[in-house]
N, C-alpha and C positions, 0 to 999 in steps of 0.2 A: 537631642542628637542632631547634629548638622551634617547634611549630605552635600557633597559637591554636585553641582548641576550636571556635569558631564557624566557622572556615574548614573544619575537618575535617567538621563537621556539614553545612555547605552542600555540600561535595564529595560526601558520602555521599548526600544528598538528590538532587543532580543525577544521580548515577550510578543511583540507584533509579528515577528517572523517565525514563531513556533507553528509547526504544521500539525493539523489534527491527524491522528492515526487511529485506525479502528482496532479493537481488541483482536479481531480475527487476523489482522495483519501481524500483530505482535506474536501471536501463537502459531502462525502458519508454518514457520520453519521447524520448530521442535518445542512443543509445549512442555515437555518433560525437562527441558533445559532452560526454561524461562522462570525467573523469580519475580514474585510480587512482594513488596515490602511496605508495610504501614508502620508509622512511628507515632506513638502517643495518641492514638484514637481511643481515648478512655472517657468515661462519664465525666470526669473532672474537667475535661476540656470541651465536652460536647453538650452536657445538659445540667450538671449540678456543680456547685462549688464556686469559689471566688475566681477561678480562671476560666469558667465556662463561658462560651460565646455562641449565640444563635448562628453566627456565620460559620463557625467550625462545625457545630452540630448539624447544620444543613448538608454537610458533605458526607456524613456517616452512611446514609442509605446508599449513595452512589459507590462508596468504597466497598461496602458489604456486597453489593450487586456485582461489582467488578471481580472481587475475590470468588464469589460463587460461580460466575461465568468462566473464570479462568480454571477453576477446579473442574467444572463440567467439561471443559475442553481438553483436560489432561494435565494441566499444570499441577505440580505437587510441591513446588518450592514456594510456599506461602508463609511469610514471616510477619508476625505482628509483635512489634517491640513496645515495651513500656518501661518507664523508669520506676524503680521500687520506691 
């Protein structure tokens, strides 16, 4: 797959300009109206199977901790999607 250099430059600039935000800031307004969505965080991508990747697997603990912290702070809109 060939990418235009401008697209890659724009993507790099966008990524560099992302600002870190604390979970407490996200939930400060109204945790009950905040949603957390995770897509395809399944064993087949995290630890076993032909599509598994250590890089993806390394993110699973952080995602689980984020969902736990959000729930503890009052968020109830927690969505974990997976393809059948």
